[in-house]
C-alpha positions as CSV (number, residue, x, y, z in Angstrom):
1,X,-14.0,17.1,22.3
2,X,-12.9,20.0,20.1
3,X,-10.2,19.7,17.5
4,X,-7.9,21.9,19.6
5,X,-8.3,19.6,22.6
6,X,-7.7,16.6,20.4
7,X,-4.5,18.0,19.0
8,X,-3.2,18.7,22.6
9,X,-4.3,15.5,24.3
10,X,-4.2,12.6,21.7
11,X,-0.9,11.0,20.7
12,X,-0.3,9.8,17.1
13,X,-0.2,6.2,18.5
14,X,-3.7,6.6,20.0
15,X,-5.0,8.2,16.8
16,X,-3.7,5.2,14.9
17,X,-5.5,2.8,17.2
18,X,-8.8,4.8,16.8
19,X,-8.4,4.7,13.0
20,X,-7.9,0.9,13.1
21,X,-11.0,0.6,15.4
22,X,-13.1,2.6,13.0
23,X,-11.8,0.6,10.0
24,X,-12.9,-2.6,11.7
25,X,-16.1,-1.6,13.6
26,X,-17.3,1.7,12.4
27,X,-18.8,4.2,14.9
28,X,-22.2,3.9,16.6
29,X,-23.8,6.4,14.2
30,X,-23.0,4.0,11.3
31,X,-24.6,1.1,13.0
32,X,-27.6,3.1,14.1
33,X,-28.2,4.2,10.5
34,X,-27.9,0.6,9.3
35,X,-30.4,-0.7,12.0
36,X,-32.9,2.1,11.1
37,X,-32.6,1.2,7.4
38,X,-33.2,-2.5,8.2
39,X,-36.2,-1.7,10.2
40,X,-37.6,0.7,7.6
41,X,-37.1,-1.9,4.8
42,X,-38.9,-4.6,6.9
43,X,-41.8,-2.2,7.5
44,X,-42.0,-1.3,3.8
45,X,-41.9,-5.0,2.9
46,X,-44.7,-5.8,5.3
47,X,-46.8,-3.0,3.7
48,X,-46.3,-4.6,0.3
49,X,-43.2,-3.0,-1.2
50,X,-41.2,-6.2,-2.0
51,X,-38.3,-4.7,-3.9
52,X,-37.1,-2.2,-1.3
53,X,-33.6,-2.9,0.2
54,X,-32.1,-1.3,3.4
55,X,-29.5,0.5,1.2
56,X,-32.4,2.3,-0.5
57,X,-33.2,4.0,2.8
58,X,-29.7,5.3,3.6
59,X,-29.2,8.9,2.4
60,X,-26.3,9.6,0.0
61,X,-24.8,13.1,0.1
62,X,-22.9,14.8,-2.7
63,X,-19.3,15.5,-1.8
64,X,-18.2,19.1,-2.0
65,X,-14.5,18.3,-2.3
66,X,-12.5,17.2,0.7
67,X,-14.6,16.0,3.6
68,X,-14.4,17.5,7.1
69,X,-13.0,14.3,8.5
70,X,-10.0,14.4,6.1
71,X,-9.4,18.1,6.8
72,X,-9.5,17.5,10.5
73,X,-7.0,14.6,10.2
74,X,-4.7,16.8,8.0
75,X,-4.8,19.6,10.6
76,X,-4.2,17.2,13.4
77,X,-1.2,15.6,11.6
78,X,0.2,19.1,10.8
79,X,0.1,20.0,14.5
80,X,2.0,16.8,15.4
81,X,4.9,17.7,13.2
82,X,7.2,20.6,14.1
83,X,6.9,23.5,11.7
84,X,10.0,24.6,9.9
85,X,10.5,28.1,8.6
86,X,12.9,28.8,5.8
87,X,14.3,32.2,5.3
88,X,14.4,33.8,1.9
């Protein structure tokens, strides 16, 4: 679904429900990443690396300012509120 479709089709109530769901459960990609890290750590331990933890196998990315998720939410919220123009 594109951001334009999301702005047209999703109500703010539904957006709130999805935000609550994500806060409680995360999305599939988060769980897949965690499962892969657990499997990788188990494999590394079996090969002799006893100090490795699953967290060591999850990549960390440097933030370049505001993330795309935050920008998408701001744009979506902006489209939910009527714009007001003020004359000079």
